[in-house]
PASEBA-1860 file (N, C-alpha, C; in nm, 3 decimals):
! residues 148
1> MAINPNTD> 14.286/10.250/-0.002/14.331/10.130/-0.068/14.227/10.085/-0.168 ~ 14.273/10.022/-0.273/14.182/9.971/-0.375/14.119/9.841/-0.328 ~ 13.996/9.821/-0.366/13.926/9.696/-0.337/13.984/9.588/-0.428 ~ 13.999/9.468/-0.375/14.055/9.356/-0.449/13.950/9.245/-0.458 ~ 13.852/9.259/-0.550/13.744/9.160/-0.554/13.792/9.026/-0.607 ~ 13.714/8.924/-0.578/13.745/8.791/-0.625/13.711/8.780/-0.773 ~ 13.743/8.668/-0.830/13.724/8.644/-0.973/13.599/8.560/-0.995 ~ 13.555/8.547/-1.119/13.451/8.452/-1.154/13.514/8.314/-1.160
9> FSSGAVLT> 13.442/8.214/-1.116/13.492/8.078/-1.117/13.420/7.998/-1.225 ~ 13.493/7.906/-1.284/13.432/7.819/-1.385/13.464/7.674/-1.351 ~ 13.381/7.584/-1.400/13.396/7.442/-1.375/13.531/7.394/-1.424 ~ 13.603/7.320/-1.338/13.732/7.265/-1.374/13.850/7.356/-1.345 ~ 13.824/7.482/-1.309/13.933/7.575/-1.279/13.997/7.541/-1.144 ~ 14.123/7.578/-1.128/14.195/7.554/-1.003/14.171/7.674/-0.911 ~ 14.126/7.645/-0.788/14.104/7.748/-0.688/14.236/7.772/-0.615 ~ 14.287/7.896/-0.620/14.418/7.927/-0.560/14.403/7.981/-0.418
17> AAQQNRFP> 14.514/7.980/-0.346/14.514/8.036/-0.210/14.483/8.185/-0.215 ~ 14.535/8.256/-0.315/14.508/8.400/-0.327/14.358/8.426/-0.345 ~ 14.291/8.342/-0.424/14.147/8.357/-0.442/14.073/8.326/-0.313 ~ 14.116/8.223/-0.241/14.053/8.188/-0.114/14.066/8.303/-0.013 ~ 14.182/8.370/-0.013/14.207/8.478/0.082/14.123/8.603/0.051 ~ 14.065/8.611/-0.066/13.981/8.726/-0.100/13.837/8.711/-0.052 ~ 13.801/8.591/-0.003/13.667/8.574/0.052/13.657/8.642/0.189 ~ 13.539/8.693/0.226/13.520/8.741/0.364/13.539/8.628/0.463
25> RGVMSYVQ> 13.583/8.661/0.581/13.606/8.559/0.683/13.493/8.553/0.786 ~ 13.398/8.643/0.774/13.279/8.636/0.858/13.294/8.703/0.993 ~ 13.213/8.657/1.087/13.203/8.718/1.220/13.330/8.691/1.300 ~ 13.391/8.798/1.347/13.512/8.789/1.430/13.477/8.802/1.578 ~ 13.371/8.878/1.607/13.327/8.899/1.745/13.180/8.940/1.744 ~ 13.105/8.889/1.840/12.964/8.926/1.855/12.929/8.918/2.003 ~ 12.883/9.030/2.060/12.846/9.034/2.202/12.711/9.102/2.214 ~ 12.625/9.045/2.298/12.492/9.101/2.324/12.486/9.159/2.466
33> NTTTNAAV> 12.389/9.250/2.484/12.360/9.303/2.617/12.208/9.309/2.631 ~ 12.155/9.241/2.732/12.010/9.239/2.756/11.972/9.304/2.888 ~ 12.067/9.376/2.949/12.042/9.442/3.077/12.018/9.591/3.055 ~ 11.903/9.640/3.098/11.869/9.781/3.084/11.967/9.867/3.162 ~ 12.005/9.980/3.102/12.087/10.080/3.170/11.999/10.205/3.182 ~ 11.947/10.230/3.301/11.853/10.340/3.323/11.921/10.464/3.378 ~ 12.053/10.469/3.374/12.124/10.583/3.434/12.234/10.633/3.342 ~ 12.203/10.655/3.215/12.304/10.701/3.120/12.317/10.853/3.133
41> TVEATQIT> 12.435/10.898/3.175/12.464/11.042/3.183/12.597/11.069/3.114 ~ 12.708/11.039/3.180/12.841/11.060/3.122/12.876/10.943/3.031 ~ 12.975/10.964/2.943/13.016/10.857/2.852/13.062/10.734/2.930 ~ 13.004/10.620/2.898/13.040/10.494/2.964/13.029/10.380/2.864 ~ 13.115/10.282/2.882/13.112/10.164/2.794/12.984/10.086/2.818 ~ 12.918/10.051/2.709/12.795/9.972/2.714/12.819/9.827/2.677 ~ 12.906/9.805/2.578/12.939/9.669/2.533/13.087/9.666/2.495 ~ 13.155/9.559/2.534/13.293/9.537/2.493/13.297/9.409/2.411
49> ATAFTAVA> 13.348/9.419/2.288/13.358/9.302/2.201/13.468/9.209/2.250 ~ 13.454/9.082/2.221/13.560/8.987/2.247/13.679/9.023/2.160 ~ 13.799/9.018/2.217/13.919/9.051/2.139/13.933/8.956/2.021 ~ 13.979/9.009/1.909/14.005/8.926/1.791/14.139/8.968/1.733 ~ 14.196/8.882/1.650/14.324/8.912/1.587/14.298/8.967/1.448 ~ 14.328/9.094/1.430/14.310/9.158/1.300/14.425/9.122/1.207 ~ 14.393/9.115/1.079/14.492/9.092/0.974/14.504/9.223/0.898 ~ 14.627/9.268/0.875/14.648/9.393/0.802/14.590/9.381/0.661
57> NRYYKITY> 14.546/9.495/0.609/14.494/9.504/0.473/14.365/9.427/0.450 ~ 14.282/9.418/0.554/14.148/9.360/0.540/14.048/9.458/0.599 ~ 13.930/9.464/0.539/13.824/9.550/0.588/13.742/9.478/0.695 ~ 13.707/9.554/0.800/13.622/9.504/0.906/13.500/9.595/0.917 ~ 13.384/9.535/0.932/13.259/9.609/0.949/13.214/9.590/1.094 ~ 13.199/9.703/1.164/13.158/9.701/1.305/13.019/9.762/1.313 ~ 12.928/9.691/1.378/12.791/9.738/1.394/12.757/9.744/1.542 ~ 12.705/9.859/1.585/12.658/9.876/1.723/12.510/9.913/1.715
65> FEPDCVGG> 12.427/9.836/1.785/12.282/9.857/1.781/12.227/9.866/1.922 ~ 12.147/9.969/1.948/12.072/9.984/2.073/11.924/9.984/2.037 ~ 11.845/9.893/2.094/11.706/9.877/2.051/11.606/9.979/2.106 ~ 11.637/10.041/2.220/11.537/10.125/2.285/11.605/10.237/2.363 ~ 11.606/10.356/2.305/11.672/10.471/2.366/11.568/10.574/2.407 ~ 11.562/10.603/2.535/11.471/10.706/2.586/11.558/10.812/2.653 ~ 11.558/10.931/2.596/11.649/11.035/2.640/11.597/11.121/2.752 ~ 11.689/11.201/2.802/11.654/11.304/2.898/11.619/11.430/2.819
73> TGYFTFKI> 11.669/11.544/2.862/11.641/11.668/2.792/11.740/11.693/2.678 ~ 11.842/11.609/2.669/11.942/11.624/2.564/11.927/11.516/2.459 ~ 12.040/11.468/2.408/12.040/11.361/2.308/12.152/11.262/2.343 ~ 12.143/11.144/2.285/12.246/11.043/2.305/12.361/11.064/2.208 ~ 12.482/11.046/2.257/12.601/11.037/2.174/12.655/10.896/2.190 ~ 12.664/10.823/2.079/12.717/10.687/2.079/12.851/10.687/2.007 ~ 12.944/10.603/2.054/13.075/10.593/1.990/13.116/10.447/1.977 ~ 13.180/10.417/1.865/13.247/10.289/1.845/13.396/10.321/1.856
81> KNGATVLQ> 13.468/10.248/1.947/13.606/10.282/1.976/13.697/10.159/1.967 ~ 13.821/10.187/1.931/13.929/10.088/1.938/14.026/10.143/2.042 ~ 14.018/10.090/2.163/14.094/10.150/2.273/14.042/10.290/2.298 ~ 14.130/10.390/2.300/14.088/10.528/2.320/14.054/10.598/2.188 ~ 14.082/10.531/2.077/14.059/10.591/1.945/13.914/10.578/1.903 ~ 13.849/10.691/1.876/13.710/10.691/1.831/13.709/10.659/1.681 ~ 13.639/10.554/1.645/13.627/10.514/1.504/13.504/10.576/1.438 ~ 13.394/10.586/1.514/13.269/10.638/1.460/13.186/10.697/1.573
89> TFYQLSGV> 13.124/10.810/1.547/13.033/10.873/1.642/12.899/10.890/1.572 ~ 12.792/10.859/1.644/12.658/10.882/1.590/12.568/10.928/1.703 ~ 12.458/10.991/1.666/12.371/11.058/1.763/12.228/11.009/1.750 ~ 12.154/11.018/1.860/12.013/10.984/1.859/11.939/11.089/1.941 ~ 11.853/11.165/1.874/11.769/11.262/1.942/11.648/11.187/1.995 ~ 11.630/11.187/2.124/11.523/11.108/2.184/11.475/11.179/2.309 ~ 11.358/11.235/2.304/11.305/11.310/2.417/11.243/11.221/2.522 ~ 11.205/11.281/2.632/11.142/11.209/2.742/11.015/11.143/2.690
97> GIDRHANG> 11.001/11.013/2.715/10.883/10.938/2.674/10.882/10.898/2.528 ~ 10.990/10.927/2.455/10.998/10.889/2.313/11.101/10.778/2.300 ~ 11.057/10.661/2.253/11.148/10.548/2.235/11.195/10.542/2.091 ~ 11.324/10.529/2.073/11.383/10.514/1.940/11.497/10.413/1.949 ~ 11.539/10.362/1.836/11.658/10.276/1.835/11.776/10.357/1.779 ~ 11.895/10.306/1.798/12.016/10.368/1.745/12.101/10.260/1.680 ~ 12.160/10.295/1.566/12.240/10.199/1.492/12.358/10.272/1.429 ~ 12.479/10.227/1.458/12.598/10.287/1.400/12.684/10.180/1.336
105> VYIGTFSA> 12.748/10.216/1.224/12.834/10.123/1.151/12.966/10.191/1.119 ~ 13.074/10.115/1.130/13.207/10.162/1.092/13.268/10.056/1.000 ~ 13.331/10.098/0.891/13.405/10.007/0.804/13.546/10.063/0.790 ~ 13.645/9.980/0.820/13.783/10.026/0.809/13.880/9.912/0.831 ~ 14.008/9.945/0.831/14.114/9.847/0.850/14.184/9.871/0.984 ~ 14.256/9.769/1.029/14.335/9.779/1.152/14.476/9.730/1.124 ~ 14.570/9.768/1.209/14.703/9.708/1.204/14.690/9.563/1.249 ~ 14.780/9.479/1.203/14.777/9.339/1.243/14.796/9.327/1.394
113> GSVTITAT> 14.719/9.238/1.457/14.733/9.215/1.600/14.599/9.214/1.670 ~ 14.605/9.205/1.801/14.484/9.196/1.883/14.409/9.329/1.886 ~ 14.278/9.323/1.867/14.192/9.441/1.867/14.073/9.413/1.958 ~ 14.039/9.510/2.042/13.919/9.501/2.125/13.837/9.627/2.103 ~ 13.718/9.611/2.050/13.628/9.722/2.018/13.531/9.742/2.134 ~ 13.502/9.869/2.165/13.400/9.900/2.266/13.296/9.994/2.207 ~ 13.178/9.990/2.266/13.070/10.081/2.229/13.033/10.160/2.354 ~ 13.025/10.293/2.339/12.993/10.378/2.453/12.866/10.459/2.425
121> AQQTAGTG> 12.805/10.507/2.532/12.688/10.594/2.521/12.698/10.704/2.624 ~ 12.641/10.820/2.589/12.636/10.934/2.680/12.508/11.011/2.651 ~ 12.442/11.058/2.753/12.326/11.147/2.740/12.378/11.288/2.766 ~ 12.354/11.380/2.673/12.415/11.512/2.684/12.351/11.601/2.790 ~ 12.225/11.576/2.824/12.159/11.652/2.931/12.054/11.563/2.994 ~ 12.047/11.567/3.124/11.952/11.481/3.193/12.004/11.338/3.197 ~ 11.913/11.245/3.222/11.948/11.103/3.232/11.871/11.025/3.127 ~ 11.942/10.942/3.051/11.880/10.860/2.949/11.870/10.716/2.993
129> TLGRGSTT> 11.786/10.641/2.922/11.770/10.498/2.948/11.791/10.421/2.819 ~ 11.871/10.317/2.828/11.887/10.223/2.718/11.813/10.097/2.760 ~ 11.693/10.080/2.707/11.608/9.968/2.744/11.648/9.842/2.668 ~ 11.675/9.738/2.741/11.716/9.611/2.681/11.646/9.497/2.753 ~ 11.637/9.385/2.686/11.575/9.268/2.745/11.588/9.149/2.651 ~ 11.513/9.043/2.680/11.526/8.920/2.601/11.481/8.938/2.457 ~ 11.394/9.035/2.431/11.350/9.061/2.293/11.390/9.199/2.245 ~ 11.461/9.273/2.326/11.518/9.403/2.288/11.667/9.396/2.320
137> IAFLSVED> 11.742/9.340/2.227/11.881/9.304/2.250/11.974/9.407/2.186 ~ 12.061/9.464/2.267/12.168/9.549/2.215/12.283/9.458/2.174 ~ 12.356/9.497/2.068/12.470/9.414/2.029/12.580/9.496/1.965 ~ 12.698/9.436/1.967/12.817/9.489/1.901/12.878/9.373/1.824 ~ 12.889/9.389/1.692/12.946/9.281/1.611/13.061/9.333/1.526 ~ 13.157/9.245/1.500/13.270/9.275/1.414/13.276/9.165/1.308 ~ 13.277/9.207/1.181/13.281/9.112/1.070/13.399/9.144/0.979 ~ 13.470/9.041/0.935/13.571/9.056/0.831/13.496/9.051/0.698
145> IGPS> 13.504/9.158/0.619/13.426/9.163/0.494/13.514/9.150/0.369 ~ 13.645/9.130/0.387/13.730/9.104/0.271/13.854/9.191/0.267 ~ 13.936/9.167/0.167/14.062/9.240/0.155/14.043/9.384/0.114 ~ 14.136/9.469/0.156/14.130/9.610/0.115/14.210/9.630/-0.012
END
């Protein structure tokens, strides 16, 4: 779909509903996780976003961030999902004793209606740890960034 940017505004001009609808609507959902998961092996949900009502023909930006990933002998596979549908997959190579962060972003549209996004993690070999706490916060956010 083509991007439909807003117009330049000038003093005295009339602001229309169509122009207002082209502005981003901001944060639709934001959830944090501060509890360490020290037993990451098979794919499991790490964070579930609060359900939001999607509007057709609008772009949504989803960000999943893990602050501290310490892997086993394999690597982490992270996924951003809408129900069972995988929207984005990203990987983090992190060996034993090596701390790294992971960050994945998805931008796309949804059908109109209720949407619940989840973030999952899996360690491909061995057991991984996702270290979290009051200053190492994992999060999943959904933002409306404008019309498509």
